C-alpha positions, 0 to 999 in steps of 0.5 A: 499500499505504501508503494502505491501511495508513493507512486500517486504522490509522485504523480501529484508532484509531476502534475503540479510541476507541469501545471506551473510550467504550462501556466508560466509566462513572463508578461507585464506584471510578472517580475523576473524574480517571481518567474525564476522562483516559479521555475525553481519550484517546478523543478523541485516538484519534478525532482521530488516526483522522480525521487518518489518513482525511483523509490517505488521501483527500487522497493518493488524490485526488492519486494518482488 
């Protein structure tokens, strides 16, 4: 059950990172600092999603 939960959490982090990147535009009213901060947050979400999925794959290999 923990494996499935971690896999789903990784999917949510990937979804959140993708949503941030798809809605990110450097337009009037958006400073360069806030744009860069949003990019960094999206990158962190992608990295967390990758770590979740790596943990699931390693645990599945050891379990099965």
